[in-house]
RODO-2510 file (C-alpha; in nm, 4 decimals, decimal comma):
residues 385
     n   res          X          Y          Z
     1     x     3,2746     9,9156    -9,4372
     2     x     3,4681     9,6069    -9,2361
     3     x     3,1919     9,6360    -8,9740
     4     x     2,9535     9,6223    -9,2781
     5     x     3,1123     9,2975    -9,4426
     6     x     3,1034     9,1755    -9,1130
     7     x     2,7271     9,2299    -9,0723
     8     x     2,6926     9,0859    -9,4487
     9     x     2,8693     8,7588    -9,3428
    10     x     2,6449     8,7167    -9,0180
    11     x     2,3163     8,7608    -9,2387
    12     x     2,4141     8,5346    -9,5154
    13     x     2,5017     8,2618    -9,2230
    14     x     2,1831     8,2960    -9,0500
    15     x     1,9488     8,3341    -9,3695
    16     x     2,1079     8,0159    -9,4889
    17     x     1,9638     7,8350    -9,1743
    18     x     1,6421     7,9852    -9,2944
    19     x     1,6800     7,8306    -9,6252
    20     x     1,6925     7,5267    -9,4943
    21     x     1,4056     7,4825    -9,2664
    22     x     1,1864     7,6345    -9,5640
    23     x     1,3527     7,4078    -9,8251
    24     x     1,3069     7,0837    -9,5737
    25     x     0,9396     7,1396    -9,4947
    26     x     0,7893     7,2928    -9,8778
    27     x     0,9967     7,1324   -10,0951
    28     x     1,3143     7,2520   -10,2731
    29     x     1,1283     7,3898   -10,5834
    30     x     1,0027     7,7187   -10,4811
    31     x     1,3064     7,8144   -10,2771
    32     x     1,5270     7,7714   -10,6003
    33     x     1,3271     7,9599   -10,8204
    34     x     1,2795     8,2315   -10,5552
    35     x     1,6222     8,3004   -10,4448
    36     x     1,7119     8,3259   -10,7902
    37     x     1,4538     8,6021   -10,8405
    38     x     1,5272     8,7933   -10,5438
    39     x     1,8967     8,8092   -10,6597
    40     x     1,7973     8,9149   -10,9802
    41     x     1,5739     9,2315   -10,8270
    42     x     1,8572     9,2771   -10,5584
    43     x     2,1325     9,3483   -10,8543
    44     x     1,8943     9,5367   -11,0647
    45     x     1,8516     9,7832   -10,7743
    46     x     2,2044     9,7843   -10,7194
    47     x     2,2718     9,8620   -11,0392
    48     x     2,0201    10,1380   -11,0696
    49     x     2,1200    10,3084   -10,7668
    50     x     1,8292    10,2211   -10,5545
    51     x     1,8554    10,2630   -10,1904
    52     x     2,1900    10,2383    -9,9522
    53     x     2,4613    10,0468   -10,1633
    54     x     2,5659     9,8774    -9,8485
    55     x     2,2037     9,7833    -9,7559
    56     x     2,1540     9,6638   -10,1022
    57     x     2,4865     9,4353   -10,0967
    58     x     2,3682     9,2797    -9,7662
    59     x     2,0435     9,1975    -9,9196
    60     x     2,2005     9,0137   -10,2228
    61     x     2,4500     8,8833    -9,9531
    62     x     2,1024     8,7254    -9,7695
    63     x     1,9579     8,6083   -10,0660
    64     x     2,2247     8,4370   -10,2953
    65     x     2,3538     8,1543   -10,0424
    66     x     1,9660     8,0627   -10,0916
    67     x     2,0465     7,9141   -10,4422
    68     x     2,3371     7,7060   -10,3278
    69     x     2,1710     7,5625    -9,9982
    70     x     1,8492     7,4483   -10,2137
    71     x     2,0234     7,3154   -10,5184
    72     x     2,2019     7,0533   -10,3541
    73     x     1,9153     6,8690   -10,1833
    74     x     1,7003     6,9323   -10,5027
    75     x     1,9427     6,7536   -10,7237
    76     x     1,9653     6,4459   -10,4552
    77     x     1,5990     6,4561   -10,4820
    78     x     1,5022     6,4956   -10,8404
    79     x     1,7551     6,2431   -10,9869
    80     x     1,8266     5,8659   -10,9360
    81     x     2,1133     5,6298   -10,9930
    82     x     2,3780     5,7249   -11,2069
    83     x     2,1908     6,0238   -11,3741
    84     x     2,2109     6,1906   -11,0371
    85     x     2,6093     6,1912   -11,0558
    86     x     2,5732     6,3576   -11,4193
    87     x     2,3166     6,6153   -11,2788
    88     x     2,5212     6,7200   -10,9814
    89     x     2,8214     6,7575   -11,2072
    90     x     2,6518     6,9618   -11,4245
    91     x     2,5370     7,1846   -11,1430
    92     x     2,8978     7,2227   -11,0554
    93     x     3,0492     7,2905   -11,3573
    94     x     2,7777     7,5894   -11,4191
    95     x     2,8787     7,7485   -11,0951
    96     x     3,2383     7,7183   -11,1845
    97     x     3,1877     7,8594   -11,5078
    98     x     2,9104     8,1223   -11,4240
    99     x     3,1708     8,2353   -11,1425
   100     x     3,4433     8,2766   -11,4116
   101     x     3,2375     8,4281   -11,6717
   102     x     3,0982     8,6747   -11,4629
   103     x     3,4340     8,7959   -11,2937
   104     x     3,5694     8,8094   -11,6891
   105     x     3,2578     8,9852   -11,8152
   106     x     3,1899     9,2223   -11,5294
   107     x     3,5533     9,3405   -11,5456
   108     x     3,5148     9,4542   -11,9231
   109     x     3,2239     9,6003   -11,8600
   110     x     3,3216     9,8256   -11,5843
   111     x     3,6159     9,9100   -11,7605
   112     x     3,4317     9,9867   -12,0525
   113     x     3,1286    10,1474   -11,9008
   114     x     3,0852    10,1215   -11,5120
   115     x     3,0323     9,9042   -11,2259
   116     x     2,5983    10,0134   -11,2343
   117     x     2,6237     9,8997   -11,5949
   118     x     2,7889     9,5705   -11,5171
   119     x     2,5636     9,4646   -11,2164
   120     x     2,2572     9,5831   -11,4634
   121     x     2,4078     9,3452   -11,7434
   122     x     2,4098     9,0723   -11,4973
   123     x     2,0485     9,1390   -11,3280
   124     x     1,8766     9,0397   -11,6699
   125     x     1,9949     8,6754   -11,7094
   126     x     1,9458     8,5999   -11,3315
   127     x     1,5676     8,7194   -11,3715
   128     x     1,5401     8,5171   -11,6700
   129     x     1,6721     8,2234   -11,5171
   130     x     1,4382     8,2737   -11,2048
   131     x     1,1230     8,2715   -11,4490
   132     x     1,2936     7,9719   -11,6478
   133     x     1,3211     7,7728   -11,3177
   134     x     0,9717     7,8968   -11,2211
   135     x     0,8014     7,7745   -11,5535
   136     x     1,0099     7,4336   -11,6472
   137     x     1,1658     7,3021   -11,3143
   138     x     0,9588     7,0284   -11,1999
   139     x     0,8412     7,0279   -10,8032
   140     x     1,0390     6,8158   -10,5682
   141     x     0,9115     6,4406   -10,5394
   142     x     1,0097     6,3939   -10,1723
   143     x     0,9109     6,6385    -9,9213
   144     x     0,9953     6,6409    -9,5317
   145     x     0,6906     6,7379    -9,3612
   146     x     0,8096     6,8305    -9,0004
   147     x     0,5800     7,0067    -8,7221
   148     x     0,7131     7,3185    -8,7813
   149     x     0,5643     7,3141    -9,1596
   150     x     0,2667     7,5027    -9,0455
   151     x     0,4855     7,7753    -9,0444
   152     x     0,5975     7,7128    -9,4166
   153     x     0,2960     7,6845    -9,6748
   154     x     0,0135     7,5005    -9,4800
   155     x    -0,3331     7,6761    -9,4456
   156     x    -0,5567     7,6382    -9,1575
   157     x    -0,7036     7,3297    -9,2840
   158     x    -0,3542     7,1895    -9,3291
   159     x    -0,3114     7,1148    -9,6598
   160     x    -0,0241     7,2814    -9,8678
   161     x    -0,0230     7,5602   -10,0770
   162     x     0,0306     7,4871   -10,4284
   163     x     0,4152     7,5720   -10,5436
   164     x     0,3385     7,6644   -10,8790
   165     x     0,1234     7,9905   -10,7449
   166     x     0,4747     8,1633   -10,6196
   167     x     0,4949     8,4821   -10,8236
   168     x     0,8661     8,5961   -10,8665
   169     x     0,7759     8,9511   -10,9012
   170     x     0,6453     8,9680   -10,4883
   171     x     0,9513     8,7330   -10,3806
   172     x     1,1359     8,9680   -10,1722
   173     x     0,8957     9,1129    -9,9605
   174     x     0,7639     8,7479    -9,9277
   175     x     1,1277     8,6595    -9,8304
   176     x     1,1858     8,9079    -9,5802
   177     x     0,8692     8,8871    -9,4223
   178     x     0,8769     8,5120    -9,3530
   179     x     1,2478     8,5611    -9,2326
   180     x     1,1116     8,8330    -8,9841
   181     x     0,8613     8,5891    -8,8560
   182     x     1,0900     8,2867    -8,7944
   183     x     1,3014     8,5184    -8,5836
   184     x     1,0387     8,5885    -8,3764
   185     x     0,9228     8,2161    -8,3769
   186     x     1,0751     8,0071    -8,1025
   187     x     0,9674     7,6952    -8,2592
   188     x     1,1898     7,7782    -8,5791
   189     x     1,4884     7,8047    -8,3466
   190     x     1,4383     7,4893    -8,1555
   191     x     1,3761     7,3106    -8,5066
   192     x     1,7141     7,4386    -8,6375
   193     x     1,8891     7,3270    -8,3419
   194     x     1,7306     7,0133    -8,3506
   195     x     1,8376     6,9473    -8,6907
   196     x     2,1982     7,0730    -8,6636
   197     x     2,2669     6,8825    -8,3479
   198     x     2,1158     6,5639    -8,5533
   199     x     2,3502     6,6304    -8,8087
   200     x     2,6611     6,7020    -8,5854
   201     x     2,6442     6,3435    -8,4069
   202     x     2,6435     6,1776    -8,7755
   203     x     3,0192     6,0942    -8,7806
   204     x     2,9951     6,0657    -9,1576
   205     x     2,8437     6,4004    -9,2088
   206     x     3,0700     6,5670    -9,0021
   207     x     3,3497     6,4094    -9,2144
   208     x     3,1860     6,5707    -9,5136
   209     x     3,1843     6,9100    -9,3524
   210     x     3,5429     6,8986    -9,2681
   211     x     3,6275     6,7981    -9,5961
   212     x     3,4146     7,1019    -9,7481
   213     x     3,6205     7,3362    -9,5078
   214     x     3,9703     7,1906    -9,6075
   215     x     3,8637     7,1850    -9,9952
   216     x     3,7844     7,5511   -10,0472
   217     x     4,0593     7,6416    -9,8062
   218     x     4,3297     7,4603   -10,0331
   219     x     4,1756     7,6094   -10,3506
   220     x     4,1265     7,9728   -10,2211
   221     x     4,4455     7,9486   -10,0640
   222     x     4,6432     7,8770   -10,3807
   223     x     4,5217     8,0685   -10,6351
   224     x     4,4966     8,3988   -10,3779
   225     x     4,8649     8,3703   -10,3437
   226     x     4,9514     8,2242   -10,6568
   227     x     5,0289     8,5693   -10,8187
   228     x     5,3074     8,6653   -10,5516
   229     x     5,4584     8,3525   -10,6732
   230     x     5,4266     8,3790   -11,0518
   231     x     5,5072     8,7620   -11,0659
   232     x     5,8287     8,6515   -10,8371
   233     x     6,1776     8,6273   -10,9624
   234     x     6,1472     8,2701   -11,0755
   235     x     5,8713     8,3900   -11,3606
   236     x     5,8232     8,7360   -11,3582
   237     x     5,4941     8,7043   -11,5526
   238     x     5,3276     9,0513   -11,6645
   239     x     4,9716     9,1170   -11,5362
   240     x     4,7961     9,0033   -11,8669
   241     x     4,9904     8,6916   -11,8938
   242     x     4,8912     8,5861   -11,4858
   243     x     4,5482     8,6720   -11,5640
   244     x     4,5132     8,4070   -11,8199
   245     x     4,6413     8,1464   -11,5805
   246     x     4,3034     8,1709   -11,4044
   247     x     4,1465     8,0228   -11,7183
   248     x     4,2454     7,6744   -11,5470
   249     x     3,9147     7,7400   -11,3872
   250     x     3,7497     7,5886   -11,7214
   251     x     3,8517     7,2608   -11,5998
   252     x     3,5380     7,3035   -11,4105
   253     x     3,3601     7,1602   -11,7526
   254     x     3,4734     6,8171   -11,6569
   255     x     3,2531     6,8022   -11,3303
   256     x     2,9887     6,6288   -11,5199
   257     x     3,2132     6,3482   -11,5945
   258     x     3,3341     6,3649   -11,2400
   259     x     3,0151     6,3497   -11,1166
   260     x     2,8752     6,0592   -11,3466
   261     x     3,2357     5,8633   -11,2333
   262     x     3,1236     5,9219   -10,8868
   263     x     2,7961     5,7406   -10,9358
   264     x     2,9661     5,4639   -11,1135
   265     x     3,2681     5,3707   -10,8221
   266     x     3,1209     5,5315   -10,5147
   267     x     3,1383     5,9182   -10,3723
   268     x     3,3933     5,8065   -10,1120
   269     x     3,6359     5,6686   -10,3779
   270     x     3,6068     5,9596   -10,6034
   271     x     3,6553     6,2088   -10,3069
   272     x     3,9809     6,0192   -10,2135
   273     x     4,0845     6,0047   -10,5786
   274     x     3,9937     6,3817   -10,6734
   275     x     4,1622     6,5198   -10,3682
   276     x     4,4768     6,2952   -10,4620
   277     x     4,4764     6,4919   -10,7939
   278     x     4,4669     6,7819   -10,6161
   279     x     4,7544     6,6985   -10,3989
   280     x     4,9693     6,5994   -10,6585
   281     x     4,9232     6,9337   -10,8618
   282     x     5,0264     7,1276   -10,5535
   283     x     5,3270     6,9395   -10,5174
   284     x     5,4049     6,9888   -10,9054
   285     x     5,3940     7,3754   -10,8638
   286     x     5,6930     7,3352   -10,6376
   287     x     5,9180     7,2842   -10,9562
   288     x     6,0345     7,6036   -11,0747
   289     x     5,9425     7,5608   -11,4585
   290     x     5,6407     7,7592   -11,5904
   291     x     5,4935     7,4763   -11,8033
   292     x     5,5030     7,2626   -11,5396
   293     x     5,3798     7,4762   -11,2908
   294     x     5,0623     7,5377   -11,5101
   295     x     5,0328     7,1648   -11,5438
   296     x     5,0201     7,1414   -11,1840
   297     x     4,7926     7,4333   -11,1407
   298     x     4,5357     7,2600   -11,4010
   299     x     4,5838     6,9221   -11,1964
   300     x     4,4801     7,1226   -10,8754
   301     x     4,1945     7,2753   -11,0207
   302     x     4,0784     6,9519   -11,1741
   303     x     4,0771     6,7810   -10,8679
   304     x     3,8892     7,0418   -10,6468
   305     x     3,6139     7,0618   -10,9335
   306     x     3,5920     6,6988   -10,9248
   307     x     3,5847     6,6800   -10,5507
   308     x     3,2624     6,9081   -10,5325
   309     x     3,0050     6,6962   -10,6929
   310     x     3,1226     6,3853   -10,5190
   311     x     3,0636     6,5562   -10,1870
   312     x     2,7155     6,6636   -10,2715
   313     x     2,6261     6,3225   -10,3569
   314     x     2,7800     6,2067   -10,0479
   315     x     2,5720     6,4370    -9,8521
   316     x     2,2600     6,3099   -10,0334
   317     x     2,3174     5,9647    -9,9241
   318     x     2,3924     6,0311    -9,5760
   319     x     2,1852     6,2929    -9,4674
   320     x     1,8262     6,0714    -9,4607
   321     x     1,6314     6,3692    -9,2997
   322     x     1,6631     6,7467    -9,2841
   323     x     1,8642     6,7248    -9,6047
   324     x     1,8712     7,1083    -9,6772
   325     x     2,0191     7,1663    -9,2851
   326     x     2,2665     6,9268    -9,3815
   327     x     2,3563     7,1354    -9,7080
   328     x     2,3169     7,4316    -9,5207
   329     x     2,5657     7,3434    -9,2374
   330     x     2,8079     7,1908    -9,5276
   331     x     2,8253     7,5090    -9,7079
   332     x     2,8623     7,7267    -9,4158
   333     x     3,2177     7,5050    -9,3409
   334     x     3,2705     7,5384    -9,7205
   335     x     3,2827     7,9228    -9,7148
   336     x     3,4096     7,9537    -9,3578
   337     x     3,7257     7,7430    -9,5246
   338     x     3,7606     7,9923    -9,8061
   339     x     3,7692     8,2729    -9,5693
   340     x     4,0468     8,1150    -9,3407
   341     x     4,2230     8,0274    -9,7051
   342     x     4,2444     8,3930    -9,8072
   343     x     4,4533     8,4745    -9,4645
   344     x     4,6500     8,1943    -9,3425
   345     x     4,8491     8,0803    -9,6432
   346     x     4,9368     8,4871    -9,6389
   347     x     5,1484     8,4375    -9,2858
   348     x     5,2663     8,0781    -9,4660
   349     x     5,4294     8,2982    -9,7341
   350     x     5,5858     8,5157    -9,5596
   351     x     5,7530     8,2463    -9,3361
   352     x     5,8386     8,0216    -9,6148
   353     x     5,7770     8,1755    -9,9732
   354     x     5,5422     7,9573   -10,2108
   355     x     5,6556     7,6671   -10,0300
   356     x     5,5004     7,7501    -9,7105
   357     x     5,1719     7,8116    -9,9267
   358     x     5,1771     7,4626   -10,0789
   359     x     5,2512     7,3000    -9,7304
   360     x     4,9818     7,4479    -9,5606
   361     x     4,7428     7,3939    -9,8292
   362     x     4,8411     7,0200    -9,8898
   363     x     4,8199     6,9672    -9,5284
   364     x     4,4474     7,0598    -9,5844
   365     x     4,4160     6,8057    -9,8264
   366     x     4,5627     6,5379    -9,6442
   367     x     4,3279     6,6544    -9,3535
   368     x     4,0144     6,5958    -9,6039
   369     x     4,1684     6,2516    -9,7101
   370     x     4,2065     6,1471    -9,3479
   371     x     3,8389     6,2562    -9,2697
   372     x     3,7211     6,0581    -9,5772
   373     x     3,8851     5,7512    -9,4694
   374     x     3,8562     5,7834    -9,0819
   375     x     3,5137     5,9391    -9,0550
   376     x     3,2843     5,8855    -9,3503
   377     x     3,3829     5,5059    -9,3909
   378     x     3,0953     5,2548    -9,3307
   379     x     3,1099     5,0299    -9,0212
   380     x     3,0941     4,6211    -9,0049
   381     x     2,9604     4,4379    -9,2927
   382     x     2,8889     4,7626    -9,4783
   383     x     3,2286     4,8763    -9,4231
   384     x     3,3334     4,9299    -9,8484
   385     x     3,4916     5,1784   -10,0912
***
């Protein structure tokens, strides 16, 4: 299973690069509804028992990153002014609450029935959401038409196919066919490498990538090893009470307000403020009083969920071309950070207990603030907060 998990991870990474090319050249709208439809179809087959379980789960791993990779540039393109911050906050809030309720709901359904029923239950709303996006979401206003765009939606006459002709029912075959075609196409890889190199030479975007890595590292590291702290000698919380602590993720409902604030005061200021809030929450958890620890964890979660819309907005501000590629690289670093955050704080826990976990995660938060100040700053007369 370890080898299968590694294969799924690599597939997700390369598929994310595919999505950004499709999104950049043909607009984000078709990919947005397509990825949601494909995720729902694959989840349905997984629940129904169709095909090999690992293969179907691998397909889900391939498809689901497309939603997040496409959503960030879509929101940045479709909304303007202060409304953009609110829209990004609503999107982040939906991600947060959806993840929380999916975990709780799937656990309950699996406990009452079985895991197949849980997957089938969540496949239906996913497909409904895909149809709703296909029907109601407007097509993106701005399109980046590149030389490689002939591979993504141009006919022989050179005109774009109408995005509205997309049919969710045959989405999976179309996606995998295009994916295989891109693998065989040297121009696709050259364009991908060009886009990535372009962003890697942008100091401000590199700062955003570092912030994404450290942000999810600290969040996953804290909440992964939190049970060892709360069930330890200071608190001895029972399992049921411990599970209720994760309701602090409901602070994600404040992401729209955080996004609006970022639109008003600037994304860089919002990043420093929200990461500072998270750092304060981390330090408070060192006080071995349960109400104080809960308060500190609430500040940490609030700070993390407030940072995400601000960074997403900053990506839209700094990536003037190949915005989907910028979002893809950022999300890759974001999830890389989460992967390391699920492992390295465990070593700190063994070495120094909960204090070691807090110090490591706090160090990552400080790295994020330093990246915002040193790498994301403007130069010359444009230098401002």
